[in-house]
N, C-alpha and C positions, 0 to 999 in steps of 0.2 A: 052857432059858428065856433064858439070857444070849445065846445065839446068835440067838434070836428078836428080842431087844431090839436087838442090833447091826444086824440086817437093817432095822429100822425107823429107828433113830437115824442111821445113816450117810447114807442118802439125804436125810433131812431136813437134816442138817448141810451136805451139799453144796449143797442148794437154798438154804439160808440164806446160805451164803458167796457163791453166785452172785448172789443178790438184793442183797447188800451191795456187791459189785463193780459191779453194774449201776447201783445208786444213786450210787455214788462217781463213776463215769464220766459219768453224766448231769449231775450237779451240779458237777463240776469241769472239764468240757470248755470250751475257749476259745470266745469269741463268734466266729462266722464273719465274715470281712471283707466289708464292703459297698462295692460300687463307688460312686463319687460320682455323684450325679445331675446331669445337664447340662440347662440350659435352652437348647434349640436354636433358640428363636425369636430371630432376629437383631434387633439394635437399629440403627435407622437414624435419620439426621437429615433432617428435612423442612423445606421452606420454602413458605409460602403465596405463590402467584403473584399478581402484580398487573401489569396492562399499564402500560407507560411509553414515553416517546419515546426514540428511539435515532438518533444521527447517524452515518451511514455514513462510514467513513474508507477511502478508496481508496489502495492502496499501489502505488507504481511506482518507477522508477529511470531515471536518464539522466545525460548528460554535459553539463557547463556549457559554454556557448558565448557569444560576444559578440553583442549585438543588431546592432551595426554593425561590419563589417570592410571595410577598404579598402586599395587599393594606392596608394602615393605615387609619382606620375609627374610629371616636369618638363614645363613648357609652352614652355621656351626651351632653347637649347643653350648649352654653355659648359663651362668647367673649374670644378670645385668648389674654392672658396678658403677656405671656413670651414664648420665643423660644430659644431652646438650640443652642449653636454655631455649634453643629454637625448636626442640621437640615438644611443642605444645600446640593444641588445636588452634588454627588460625595463624600460626607463626610462619614467617617466610624463611627460606634457606636457599643457599646457593649450591650449585653442583660441586660435589666433593666434600661438602661439610660433613663432619662426624656427628651423627645424630645419637648413636648409642655405643656403649663400650661393654663388652662381655669379659668376664674374668679370663685372662689369657695364661694363667700359670701352667695349666695342663698342656697348652699348646706350645709354650716355651720349652717344657720338658720333652715333648715329642720332637721338637726341632733339634734339641741337643742329642737325643738318641739317634735321630736320622743322620746327623752330621758325623757322629762316631761310626755308624755303620758304613757311611760313605768312605771314611778314612781307611777302615779295614779293607773294604772292597778295592780301593785304589792300591793298597799295599799288595794284596794278592795279585792284582793285575800286573804290577811292576815285577813281582817275582816270576810270574808265568812268562812275561815278556823276556826276562833274562834267560830262563830255561829254554825258551824257544830259540833264541839266538845262539845259545851254546850248543843245542842239539843240531842246529843247522850247520855250524862250523865243524862239529865232529863228523857228521855224515859226509860232508864234502871232502874232508881229509882222508877218511877211510874208504869211501866209495866214490871216487871221482868219476864224473860223467854219468852217474846213475840217479834216477829219480827217487826221492825219498818218500816213504809212506807218511801221510798227515799225522798219524798217531805217533810215529817215530819223532817227528818234529814238535810234538805236543801242541799242535794247532787247535784241537778241540778244547784243551784245557785253557788256552789263551782266550778263545772265544767266550768260554764260560766266565772267565774272570772279568772280561770286558762287559759282558751282559750284567754281571753282578754289580759292577761299578755304575752302569747306567741306571739300574734299578735303585741303587742307593741314592743317586743324584735325584731321581724322580721323587723318592720319598722325602728328600730334603726340600724339594720344591713344593710338594704338597704341604709339608709342615709349615713352611714359610707362608704359603697362601692361606692356610687355616689360621695362622697367627694374625695375618692382616685382616681376615674376615671377622676377627673379634671386634674390630672397629667398623661399625655399620655406617656407610657413607651414603649421602644423597645421590641418586642416579642422575638428577637433573635439577635445575633451579625451579623451585616450586613453593608449595604451601601445604601445611598439614591440614587435611580435611577431618581426620579423626585418628585417635591413638588408642591402642588396646592394652599396652603394657606400661610398667613403671619400674623404677629402680628396685633391685632386690628380687625380681621375678626370675624364675628359671625358664629358659626358652629353648626350643628345639627347631631344627629345620622344618619348615612347613607352617609354623605358627605365624599368624598375621599380626605384625607389630603395629602398623599404622596404614592409613590410606592417604596417598599423596596425589596432588595434581600439579601439572606444570603451569607456569605463568608466562611463558613466552608468547603463546597464542590462546585466544578464546574463540569458540565456535558457536554458531546459532543455526539450528535447523529451521528453515522457513518454508511453510507450505504454500504452494501456488496451484491455482486451478490450471486446467489444460489451456484455457484462453490466455491467462497471464503468462504461462510458460512460452507460448508461441511468440510473445513480444519480447522475449529475453534473448540477448545476443550471446548464445552459448553454442559451440559446435557439438555435433553428435560424436559420441565416443564409441568406438568399435573394439572388437577383440584385438588384444595385442597393443593397444594404445594406452598412454598414461591418462587416467581419469581426472587428474588435477589440472586446473587452468591457472596459468601463471598470472595472466592479465584478464581476469574475469570482470564482469560488470561491477561498478562501484555501488556499495551499500551504505546508507546512512542509518545508523541505529539510534533510537531516541528512548530515553528513560527518564521518568520523573522521580527526583530525589528531593525530599524536603520541600516540595512545592515548586522546585526549579526543574526545568527540562534540560538535559545534557545530551550531547551528541558524540558519537564515535563513528569513524570512517573505516570501512573494511571492504573486502572484495568477495565475490562468489568464487569459490575454489573448486567445487565439485557438486555433483548431484547424487542423490541416493540411487541405489541400483534397481529399484522397483517402484511401481506406483502403489500408494497406500490403498489396500483393497476395501477399507471401510469408508474412507472419505473420497476416494478417487482423485486424490491430490498428489502432486509431485513435490518432493522435498529437495530444496537446494541448501547448500551449506555455505554460510558466510563466515569468513575468518577475519579476526581483528588482532593486529599485532600489539604486543605489550599492553594488555588491558589494565595492568596494575601500575603502569608507569605514570609519573606526574608530568606528562608532556604539556598539558593544558592547565593553567593555574585556576584553582577553584573547582576543578572537575573531579568528582569522586572516582575511585576505581570501578571498573565494570566487573562486578562480582559474579562468580558462578552462581547460577540459580536465579539471577535477575530476569524479569520479564521486560522485553523491549519491543518497540514498534520499529518496523523496518521499511525503508523506502529504497527500492532497487531501480537504478537507471536502466530503462529498457531501450527498445529500438527508437530511432528518430523517424517519424513519419514526415514525408515531404508533400508539399502542396495540398495541405488540408486547411480546414476552416475551424477555428476555435470559437465556440459560441457558448454563452452562459446557459447552464442547464435549465434555468427557469423559463427560458424562451422555447423549449421543446414542448409542443402540445400533443397530448394523447400519445406520447412516445413515438411520434411518427413524422410530424411536420413542424415547420416554423413559419412565421409570418414575415412576408416581404412587402415592400412598397414598390409598385411598378413605376414606370416613367411618368404616368399620369397621376401619381399620388393616390392610387387606390390600393387597398390591402389585397394581398393574394397569398394563398397557402402554397407551400412547396414541400413535397415529401423529400426526406433526406435519408441517406444511408450512413450509419455511424461506423467509424473505425475503432473508436475508443470512447469511453465515458467515465467520468468521476462524479463525485457529489457536487462539484462546482461547475464543471464545463462538459460539453460534448464535443467530440472531434468528428467533423463531417468529411467524408472522403468523396462523396458523389451526391448530385442533386442540386448543387449550387454552382454558380459561375462567377468569375471575378467581376466586380462592379455591382453585383446585386446589393440592394439596400435592405438591410436587416432591420426589422422593427424591434427596437429595444424596450419599448413601453408595453407594460402588461395591460392592454386595453381590456375593459370588462366584458366586451363582446367582440367577437372576431368573425364578422361576416365576410364572406368572399365578395370582393368588389366594392367594399364600403370605402367612401372617400375620406381622406384624412389630411390634416395640415402637418407638414413635415418640417422638422428642424434637425440639424446635425448635433453632435455632442457638444459643440461649442456654442450652440444657441443660434446659429445662422439658419435662416429659413431656406428650405430647398424648394425651388419653384418647379412645378410640373413642366415637362418638356412639351413644346408646341407640337401638335399632330402634323404629320406629313400631309402634303396636298391631296394625295390619293386615299387618305385614311379619314373616315368619319370621326367627328368629335364626339367623345363619350359624354353623355349627359349625366350630370350629378343628380341625385334624388332631390326633389323640391324640398324647401325648408319653410316651415310655417312662420308667419310673421309674429305670432304670439306664442305663448307657452303651451300650445295645444298639442304637443307631441312632435315627432320628427318622421315624416314620410313613411318609409318602409318599416321602420321600427314600430311606429304606432300601428300600422296595418298588421304587422306581425303579432303585436300584443292582442289586438282585437281578434285575430284569427285563432290565437291560442286560447283565449277565453271562450270563444264559440266552440272550439273543439273539445274543451274540458267539460262543457255542458253545465247543467244545473248543479252537479255534484261538487263543483269547485268550492272550497271554503271561502266564506265572505272575506275573511281577513287576508287570504292570499290574493283574492280578486282585487281587493282594495289596494294592496301593494303594487300590483301590476298597473292599475289605473293611475296610481299616484306617480309612478315612473313615467308613464305616457304623458300625464298632464304637466308635470314639472319640467320634463326635458332633462332631468338629472340622471344620465344613464350610468353613472358610477354605481347606482343601486340596482342595475339590471342583473348583474351576475348572481348576487344572493337570491334575488327574487326568482330568477330562472332555475337556479339549483333547487330551491324549495318546490317550484312547480314540477320539475322533473322527478323529484323524489315522490311527490304526491301521485303523479301520473303512473310511475312504475309500481307503486304500492296498490293502485286501484285498477291497473290494467287498462289505462286510457292511452290511446295512441295520439301523439301530438304531431302537428305538421312540421315540415323541415324548417331549419333556422337559417335560410339564406338561399342564395342563388345556386349553390352547389359546392360540394367539398372536393376532396381528392378524387380524381378520375371521373368528375362530373356527377358524383353522387350527391345525395341530399344533405350530407353533413350529419346524419344520424339524429334527426329530430331536433330537439332543443339543445343538443350537445355542442352546437356551434358557439355557444356563449361561454 
């Protein structure tokens, strides 16, 4: 009997103990760790576009030169007896200043001789005039009513005497002029570039004494490409017209002196007569008034030979869009955000571009929302969360009644990747085959697993370089690019 009871009680006891252990394990087990959920919808900043005017600024460079440059040459010969303190290299002088004096003793002697000859000629003229008048009176008294012969009246002798007087006066004028020329004067206000003579030297006509340049204006030849020249407000010059423009485009010249940048304002006054055959560029000439004047405190003079950067005010473009250059992708399109807050590509046509901005003349419409954020991937039709530049959230517009609602790609509740991007990474790995480096494959899987798509662009760039080097064709990177194309493989990132 006891043996029978033991056979029944022991199994029941073991079963009860097992149930208690099971209950204990179930109710005391720790909660499983949950991976954090990532919202992989990127947040972008957008700006509503509106057309505006834009003044094109043409950039160039050149070397400063003087508008007028001249060689100082004597008109008489002699020995230099005096030199002005301003006759030194780099010295300034004003128009009419005496720079050099030549020994004038010989020229004073020539003037005295010329004046004496003039006095003798005038005496002979007066004598011949008296003889002419006397001969005329005698003829009229002796031969009334008859015409006298010119020789009888001594008219040829009178003309000769008058001609001798005029010649003597001319010699006096020449002697005075030569005497004045012994003082060599400055032909304009300027500066000495170089001098070749000094006191005591004997000089003759034709000798170059110095090289001068004027300081009233400075000029800079600025090269422009044909495209730049087309944006310059300059009229065409035809035969018979003045090639100088009074009110040409304004030019700002900049030069760095001693670590400081200084500016001068000038104008374009003319263009060169031909296109440079070696560079195919067109040269325009900028003119700056009073480059050596102290009109601006602390600004040094604009010296001849200085290298300057130039900014020329060009045409003003109307109704264009000014966009940061970094937002232009593949030199062809920009990213917009549509009314449903999806990314879309838009091809644009540029009217002008600089290192900082692009000027779009067609391809955009007023009210378009330009994506200002450099998203690491730029898939056509990818959903985004949009805020404006002041941080205000832009809500997608409600669809119209007759329009179907666009479904957003599903989002995983855990960190297991993000819908289409995860599928794309899987497709890329499959397309790459077994030859893909393990390190590169690990990077792609890490991006998919973590959901941190800020690392997508460097990984995709590395994958694209590896594929191009090994001749591997990758699948397209999105729903389609410009014109419905496939976006050029992985180039959509």
